[in-house]
MILUM-988694 format. One line per 5 residues: number of its first residue (from 1); for each residue y, z, x of C-alpha. Coordinates in steps of 0.5 Angstrom, whole numbers, plus 2048, in hexadecimal, padded with zeros to 3 digits. Each point is the difference from the previous one (the first is absolute). Last residue first. Example, Ala and Ser with C-alpha at 12.3 -4.5 7.8 and 13.67 -1.06 7.14 Angstrom:
<rodrens>
2) 7FE/80E/81B ~ 7F9/802/7FE;
</rodrens>
This chain:
<rodrens>
363) 8AE/7B3/835 ~ 800/7FA/7FB ~ 7FD/7FA/803 ~ 805/7FA/7FF ~ 7FF/7F9/7FC;
358) 7FF/7F9/802 ~ 7FA/7FF/804 ~ 7FF/7FA/804 ~ 800/803/807 ~ 7FC/806/800;
353) 801/807/7FD ~ 801/806/804 ~ 7FC/807/7FF ~ 7F9/7FE/802 ~ 7FC/807/802;
348) 7F9/7FE/7FE ~ 801/7F9/803 ~ 803/803/807 ~ 7FA/805/800 ~ 7FB/7FA/7FF;
343) 803/7FD/806 ~ 804/7FA/7FF ~ 7FE/7F9/803 ~ 803/7FD/806 ~ 800/7F9/803;
338) 807/7FE/7FE ~ 804/807/7FF ~ 800/804/7FA ~ 806/802/7FC ~ 805/7FC/804;
333) 807/801/7FD ~ 802/7FC/7FA ~ 803/805/7FC ~ 7FA/7FF/7FB ~ 7FB/801/806;
328) 7FD/7FA/804 ~ 7F9/7FF/801 ~ 7FD/7FC/806 ~ 7FB/803/800 ~ 7FA/803/7FC;
323) 800/804/7FA ~ 7FB/7FC/7FC ~ 7FA/801/805 ~ 7FB/7FB/802 ~ 7FA/804/800;
318) 7FB/7FB/7FD ~ 801/802/7F9 ~ 807/7FF/801 ~ 7FE/7F9/803 ~ 7FC/7FF/7FA;
313) 805/802/7FB ~ 805/7FB/803 ~ 7FB/7FA/7FF ~ 7FF/802/7F9 ~ 807/801/7FF;
308) 802/7F9/802 ~ 7FA/7FD/7FC ~ 803/803/7FA ~ 806/7FD/801 ~ 7FE/7F9/801;
303) 7FC/801/7F9 ~ 806/802/7FC ~ 801/806/7FD ~ 801/7FF/7F8 ~ 7F8/802/7FF;
298) 802/807/802 ~ 7FD/802/806 ~ 7FA/806/800 ~ 803/806/803 ~ 801/801/807;
293) 7FC/806/803 ~ 800/807/803 ~ 7FA/805/801 ~ 7FC/7FA/802 ~ 7FF/802/807;
288) 802/7FA/803 ~ 806/800/7FC ~ 803/806/803 ~ 7FD/808/801 ~ 805/806/802;
283) 7FB/806/800 ~ 802/806/803 ~ 7FA/804/801 ~ 7FD/807/7FF ~ 7F8/800/800;
278) 7FB/7FE/7FB ~ 7F9/7FF/802 ~ 7FD/806/7FB ~ 7FC/7FB/7FC ~ 804/801/7FA;
273) 807/800/804 ~ 7FE/7F9/803 ~ 7FE/7FE/7F9 ~ 806/802/7FD ~ 804/7FD/806;
268) 7FD/7F9/7FF ~ 800/800/7F9 ~ 808/802/800 ~ 801/7FA/805 ~ 7FD/7FB/7FC;
263) 803/802/7FA ~ 807/800/802 ~ 801/7F8/7FF ~ 808/7FF/800 ~ 804/7FA/7FF;
258) 805/7FC/803 ~ 802/7FB/7FB ~ 7FF/7F9/7FD ~ 804/7FB/7FC ~ 802/804/7FA;
253) 803/7FB/7FC ~ 7F9/7FE/7FE ~ 7FF/806/7FB ~ 803/807/7FF ~ 7FA/805/800;
248) 7FA/7FC/803 ~ 806/7FD/805 ~ 801/807/802 ~ 7FA/800/805 ~ 801/808/802;
243) 805/803/805 ~ 805/7FB/800 ~ 802/7FA/7FD ~ 804/7FA/802 ~ 805/7FD/7FB;
238) 802/7F9/7FD ~ 806/7FF/7FB ~ 801/7FD/7F9 ~ 804/806/7FE ~ 7FB/804/7FC;
233) 7FB/7FF/806 ~ 805/803/805 ~ 800/806/7FB ~ 7F9/801/7FF ~ 7FF/800/808;
228) 805/805/801 ~ 7FD/804/7FA ~ 7F9/800/803 ~ 800/807/802 ~ 7FE/804/807;
223) 806/7FD/804 ~ 801/7FD/807 ~ 802/7F9/7FD ~ 801/7F9/800 ~ 804/7FB/7FC;
218) 801/7F9/800 ~ 806/7FC/7FE ~ 806/804/803 ~ 807/7FE/7FD ~ 803/807/7FF;
213) 7FF/801/7F9 ~ 7F8/7FF/802 ~ 802/806/805 ~ 803/804/7FB ~ 7FA/7FF/7FB;
208) 7FB/802/805 ~ 804/807/801 ~ 800/801/7F9 ~ 7F9/7FF/7FF ~ 7FF/805/805;
203) 804/805/7FD ~ 7FD/7FF/7F9 ~ 7F8/800/803 ~ 801/806/804 ~ 7FB/801/805;
198) 801/801/807 ~ 807/801/800 ~ 806/800/804 ~ 802/7FA/7FD ~ 803/7FC/806;
193) 802/7F8/800 ~ 7FE/7FC/805 ~ 802/7F8/801 ~ 7FB/7FC/804 ~ 803/7FA/804;
188) 7FE/7F9/801 ~ 803/7FB/805 ~ 7FA/801/805 ~ 7FB/7FE/7FB ~ 7F8/800/802;
183) 801/806/805 ~ 806/802/7FC ~ 7FC/802/7FA ~ 7FA/803/804 ~ 805/804/804;
178) 804/802/7FA ~ 7F9/803/7FD ~ 7FF/804/806 ~ 807/803/800 ~ 7FF/802/7F9;
173) 7FA/803/801 ~ 802/804/806 ~ 806/803/7FD ~ 7FB/802/7FA ~ 7FC/804/805;
168) 805/802/804 ~ 804/804/7FA ~ 806/7FD/7FC ~ 7FD/802/7FA ~ 7FE/7FA/7FA;
163) 802/7F9/802 ~ 801/7FB/7FB ~ 800/7F9/804 ~ 804/7FA/7FE ~ 7FF/7F9/803;
158) 806/7FB/802 ~ 7FE/7FA/803 ~ 802/7FC/7FA ~ 7F9/7FC/7FE ~ 7FC/806/802;
153) 7F9/7FD/801 ~ 7FE/800/808 ~ 804/807/801 ~ 7FC/803/7FA ~ 7F9/7FE/803;
148) 801/802/807 ~ 803/806/7FE ~ 7FA/802/7FC ~ 7FC/7FF/807 ~ 805/805/803;
143) 7FF/805/7FB ~ 7F8/7FF/800 ~ 801/803/808 ~ 805/805/7FE ~ 7FB/803/7FC;
138) 7FD/803/806 ~ 7FC/805/7FC ~ 800/808/800 ~ 7FC/806/801 ~ 801/807/803;
133) 7FC/805/801 ~ 7FF/808/7FF ~ 7FA/804/802 ~ 802/801/807 ~ 807/7FF/7FE;
128) 805/7FA/7FF ~ 807/7FE/7FF ~ 802/7F9/800 ~ 800/7FE/7F9 ~ 7FE/7F9/7FC;
123) 7FB/803/7FC ~ 7FD/807/801 ~ 7F9/802/800 ~ 7FE/808/800 ~ 7F9/802/801;
118) 7FE/807/7FE ~ 7FD/805/805 ~ 806/802/803 ~ 804/802/7F9 ~ 806/804/802;
113) 803/7FB/805 ~ 7FE/7FA/7FC ~ 805/803/7FB ~ 806/800/804 ~ 7FF/7F9/803;
108) 7FE/7FD/7F9 ~ 807/803/7FE ~ 804/7FD/806 ~ 7FC/7F9/7FE ~ 801/7FF/7F9;
103) 807/7FC/800 ~ 7FC/7FA/804 ~ 7FC/7FF/7F9 ~ 7F8/800/7FF ~ 7FE/807/801;
98) 7F8/7FF/801 ~ 7FC/807/7FF ~ 7F9/800/803 ~ 7FB/806/7FE ~ 803/803/7FA;
93) 7FE/807/800 ~ 804/802/7FA ~ 805/804/805 ~ 801/7F9/804 ~ 802/7FD/7F9;
88) 805/805/7FE ~ 803/800/807 ~ 801/7F8/7FF ~ 804/801/7FA ~ 804/806/802;
83) 802/7FD/806 ~ 802/7F9/7FC ~ 804/805/7FC ~ 804/803/805 ~ 802/7F9/803;
78) 7FF/7F9/7FD ~ 7FF/800/7F9 ~ 7F9/7FE/7FD ~ 800/7FB/7FB ~ 7F8/7FF/800;
73) 7FA/805/801 ~ 7FA/7FD/802 ~ 7F8/802/800 ~ 7FA/7FD/803 ~ 7F9/802/800;
68) 7FB/7FD/806 ~ 7F9/800/7FF ~ 800/7FE/7F9 ~ 801/7F9/802 ~ 802/7FE/807;
63) 803/7F9/801 ~ 802/800/7F8 ~ 804/807/801 ~ 803/7FE/806 ~ 802/7F9/7FE;
58) 804/804/7FA ~ 804/804/805 ~ 802/7F9/803 ~ 802/7FE/7FA ~ 804/806/7FF;
53) 803/7FF/807 ~ 802/7F9/7FD ~ 803/802/7FA ~ 804/806/804 ~ 804/7FA/804;
48) 801/7FB/7FA ~ 7FD/7FF/7F9 ~ 804/806/7FE ~ 7FB/802/7FC ~ 7FC/804/805;
43) 806/805/7FF ~ 805/802/806 ~ 800/804/806 ~ 7F8/801/800 ~ 7FC/806/803;
38) 7F8/7FE/800 ~ 7FB/805/800 ~ 7F9/7FF/803 ~ 7F9/805/7FF ~ 7F9/7FE/802;
33) 7FC/801/7FA ~ 7FC/806/800 ~ 7F8/7FF/801 ~ 7FC/805/7FB ~ 7FD/7FA/7FD;
28) 7FE/7FC/806 ~ 7FD/807/803 ~ 7FC/800/7FA ~ 802/806/7FB ~ 7FB/805/7FE;
23) 7FE/800/7F9 ~ 7F9/7FD/802 ~ 7FF/805/806 ~ 802/806/7FB ~ 7FB/7FE/7FB;
18) 7FB/7FF/805 ~ 801/807/803 ~ 7FF/803/7F8 ~ 7F9/7FC/800 ~ 7FE/803/806;
13) 802/807/7FE ~ 7FD/7FF/7FA ~ 7F9/7FE/803 ~ 801/806/805 ~ 800/805/7FA;
8) 7FA/7FC/7FD ~ 7FC/801/806 ~ 802/807/801 ~ 7FE/802/7F8 ~ 7F9/7FC/801;
3) 7FF/804/806 ~ 802/807/7FD ~ 7FB/7FE/7FA;
</rodrens>
């Protein structure tokens, strides 16, 4: 009798253990997704800067599936609010945080010191830590190519440029664009109007209208909206887009434009972080990496212009840089001597216009 009772208890214990094993999660089920967060300066619906960063985030989701979980917050003001948002993400256990505007740099640098086990990635800045890197693209490459298109197609030798803030990034883009314009059309000028905004559809449209009123027949820009392109279309003028392929939103009056492809960088960075291969860095890739591109051409762009651009693009990919001399400054002084090229440091700190730009740089 005692033996039978012992056998029954053993059997019950075995059944119970099987039930526990059956209910326990498998390693796959128990695996927590890798957490990434994106901090945006504007809304993904801007069809420009933030739109392209968010497309990169979506590419991450498509690449990794359930292994990576992404989140984002839009319209984050630069300054204390950015520090608060970045710190909250770090406190929540996010593995990698991407801050996608230059103005977030100091906030991220501050928070990164507090959370050494979190990876921080800052777009377009220059401050780093052991757990904080910077990333950006050589947008001046496709800017130059788009200048070749504008310079070839202007009929009045006057092109307008709606500019955001007078910082080296924007000045560098205006200069590269102007070099492209004047390499094919030495008589053309690029007229600049500043808005001191990244995303203000009303003000950016007004700036474009002012340039059109002044007689330009092509509008280019460094802004996050499509309003300058729409203003040009409404006036029967042409335009060069920026950030994303704005022809998709405006139409064939947008001839082409320099565009971003953030997904490639985000996927590689997250993969390195997941594999414990991530190290701090200062990334500045160009056409050769595919992080910056020239958008498809409008049907209005002639074949000879396309061919000229294709030749120039291949030369840049093969290490033929844009800012190589001789280059004159706006005041006629020598900016880059013949046979020399600007260093990365000089380009990153550019603060004067090249010859052919009409306008001033606010101090």
